[in-house]
N, C-alpha and C positions, 0 to 999 in steps of 0.2 A: 475408150477403155482405160487409157492412161490417166485421164482426169479422174475417173471413178476410183482407180487404184490408189492414187495419191490422196483422194478425199477420205478413203476408208482407213488408210494406214499412216498418213503423215499429218501432223498438226499444222494447220495453215489458216489463212484468213477465211477461206471458203467454208471450212467446217467449224470455225470459231475455236480452233485449238482442241476439238474433241474428236478423236478417232474411234472407229468401231473395233479395230484390231491393233494390238501392239505387236510389231514385228521387229525383232532384233536387227537382222540384216537379210538381204536376199531380194530376189525379183519375184513379184507376186504372180507373174506369168507361169512360173513353175510351182510345184507343191511346196508350201512354205509353212513352217511351224509358227504359230502365233498364240497370243493370249487375247481373249475377247474382253474388251474393256466394258465395265459397268455390270458385270455378272459376278455375283458372290455366292459361294466361295470361288476362288480362282478357277477359271475354265479355260483349258487349253484346247486348241484345235489345229487342223491343217487346212490351208486354203489354197485355191488356185483360181485363175480367171481366164476367160477367153471371150472374143467377140465373134458374132455370127457372120459367116462368109456369104457372099452373093449366091454361091452354089446351093447352100443350105436353104436360102430363101426361095430360090426357084423351085427346089424340090417340094416345098410347102405348097406353092401354087399348083403344081402338077398333081399332088395327091389329095388335095382337099377342095371340093367344089365351092365352099364358102370362103376360101382363103382370100384375104385382102392384104395390101401392103402393111397395114397396121398389125394384122394377125401374124404375118410372116416375121415381123420384128418384135414379137412378144417377148422373146428372150435374146434381144440383140446383143446385150452384154451379160455374160453369165459368170457368177461367182459360186464356187463350190466350197462348202464348209464340211469338213469331216470332224465329227464330234461324238463323244460317248452318248449312247442312247439315253442314259439316265438324265443327261443334261439337255436333251433336245428341246423340251418346253422352255427351259431357262433361256436358251439361245434364241428361240423363236420370239419370245416376248421382247428381248433386247433388240433384235433385228427390226421388228415391227415398230418399236418406239423410235429407234435411231433413224429409220427411213423417214418417219414423219417429222420428227423434231429437228433433225440436222439437214436432211436432204429435201424436205417439203414434198415427199412422195405422194402420189395420188393413185387411184385405181388399184389398191392393194388387194391381193387374193392369195389365200393359202390353199395349196392342193396337196393332200396327203396321198402318198402312193404306197400302200400296203405296209405302212409303218405304225402310225398311231391307231389306225382303224383295225389292225390285226390283233391289238391288245384290247380286250373287252373294257369298254368304258373310257379308254384313254383319250380318244378324240373328243368325246363329250366333255371330259374333265378339262381338256385344254381350252375348249370353247368357253367354259365357265371362267377359267383363269384369264383368258383373253378379254372377256367382258370387264373384268375387275382391274387388270394390270396394264392393259394396252390402251394408249390414247385412241379414241374413236373405235374401241374394240368391237362394239356391237355393229359397226358399219363395215367391218372387214369379214368377208365370208371365209369359212374354213370348210372345204369340201373334200370328198374322196374322189380320186382320179379314176375314171372308168374307160380310158382310152384302150383300144385293142393293141396299140403299139407298145404299151407298157406290160412287160412280162410279169406274171404272177409272183415270181421270185424276187423282183426288184423291190427294194425298200428305200424310201426317201421322202422328203418333203420339199416342195417348191413354193417359194414366195415370189410373186411377180408384182411389178408396179411400174409407174412412170416417174421419171425425174427430169428436171431441166439441167442441162449442162452447157457450157459455153460452146458456141459454134467455132469451128476450127479457124484460128487466126484472129479471134475476137474475144475480148474479156468482158464485153458489155452485152453482146447479143447471144441469147440462149435459145436452145432447141430441145424439144421433148425427146427423150430416149427411153426405151423400155429396158428394164434390167430384171434379172432373175437370180435369186439366191437358192441354191440347191443344197439341202442339208442331208447328209448321209452318215451312217455309222462307220467307225473304223473296221477294217478287216471284213468289210461287207462282201457279199457274193454278187454284187450288181454287175461286175465285169466278167462273169463266168457264164458259159452256156448260152441259153436263150436270153439272159439278162444283159449280155455284153453290149456295149455301145455299138460295136460293129454290126451285130445282129439287128439292133434297133434301127440302124441306118439301112440295112438290107430290107427290113420290113417297109420302110418308107419307099424304097425303090420298087418293091413288089406292088405296093399300093398304086404308085404312079403308073407302072406298066399296066396294071389292071384297068385303070381309068382310061388310059390312052389306047390300049390295044385289046382289052378284054381279058388279058392274062399274060403269062410268060411261059415259054417252053422249058422243058426239063434241062436241056443243055445249058441254056442261059442261067438257070437257077444253080446248077452244079458249078459252073464257072465262077459265078459271083461268090458262092460259098467257099470254094477252094481258095479264092483270093483272100478271104478272111482267115482261113486256116493257116495259110502261108504267112500272112502278115502278123498274126497273133501267136504263131508257133503251136497251134492246136494239132492234135493227132489226126490221122487220115479219116477215122470214123466220124469226125466232127461234121463232115459233109452230109452223110446219110442221117446222122442223129439230128441235125438241125432241120433238115427238110421234113423228117418224120415228126420231130418235136413241134414244129410250127403247125402241123396238121392236128396233132394231138390236143393242142391248146385251143384249137378252133380258129386260129388266124388264117391259115392257108387251107384252101380246098382244091382238090383235084377235079377238073372238069371233064376229063375223058379217061377211058379205060383201054383204048386200043393200044396194042403193043408198040406201034411205031409213032404214036402221037400222045405225048404226055403234056398236058397243059394245066398249069396251076394258077390260082388267083387269090387275091385278098378277099376273104369272105365278107367283110363289112361293106365293101363296094357293091357286091352283088346283093347283099341284104338291102341296101338302099335302092338299087335298081329294081328289085322285085316289087317294090311298093308302087312302081309306075306301070299301069296296065299296058300290055303290048310291047313293052321295051325289050323283054327277053322272049323271043318267039320260039326258040328251040326248046321243045318240051323235055328232052333228055337233060339238057343243061339246067333247066328250071327245076325239074324234079330232083336232080342230083344236089343242087345247092340248097333247096328247101329241106331235103333230108339231112344234109350236113349241119345246117344251121339249127335244126330242131334237136340234134344229138349233142350239141355243145352245151 
């Protein structure tokens, strides 16, 4: 992460003296005001960076049957860019070109999450512009994210790729690393309600619990949600609103109605299991999940 931070913000031999961001002073690990170089007219943004923890990688293995070490490190190094919505395409073009020209990036992918695809024609217009202004633009896919983990109110764009960086302690030996650029608008609502990162992480845990144990009980769900409310300073009603909200959007399904036993599960896990004949033998659970999935 330190190498990537220096590459993007400090003129050096590695980047040929060309940075992606101009930063007056400050540590890129915290939110930092910058100017994006190579974008006219002048484009200001705020950036921050983080690397992926082993705990986060393990959670990926637990919640996704197809998860591999490569998939778990898809966003091993994350850079967050907060920029005005009207400049989003300008920045995307610049980032895609810089990644290829300066960092020799491969496996580029653009994933739109309820931002460009919410505005009629905007995602299509960007694809046209990408074809004309981005190096190898026709070979870089731009798709809409369909993950159930992403809240409908979340707005952002992710650019993922692979780059080679020096192995620790060596200046000549390189290793491939995956990085992710996340572009969001200023004063966005991504960190409120069901869109917050804390709820996003909770949804990952619910998915893992569903895969391992078939679901999670109400007490466990309340305790985890209370932890989020206390950590984020949310009001008391956040607990009940979140549990109900996750059901309303179709992510969470209640499997039982008995007063003394409340069991909830991630609906996408059961949706996958239902495709395997005989895997879910309990007719009540099967009918309940089928009914819920059809109503979403």
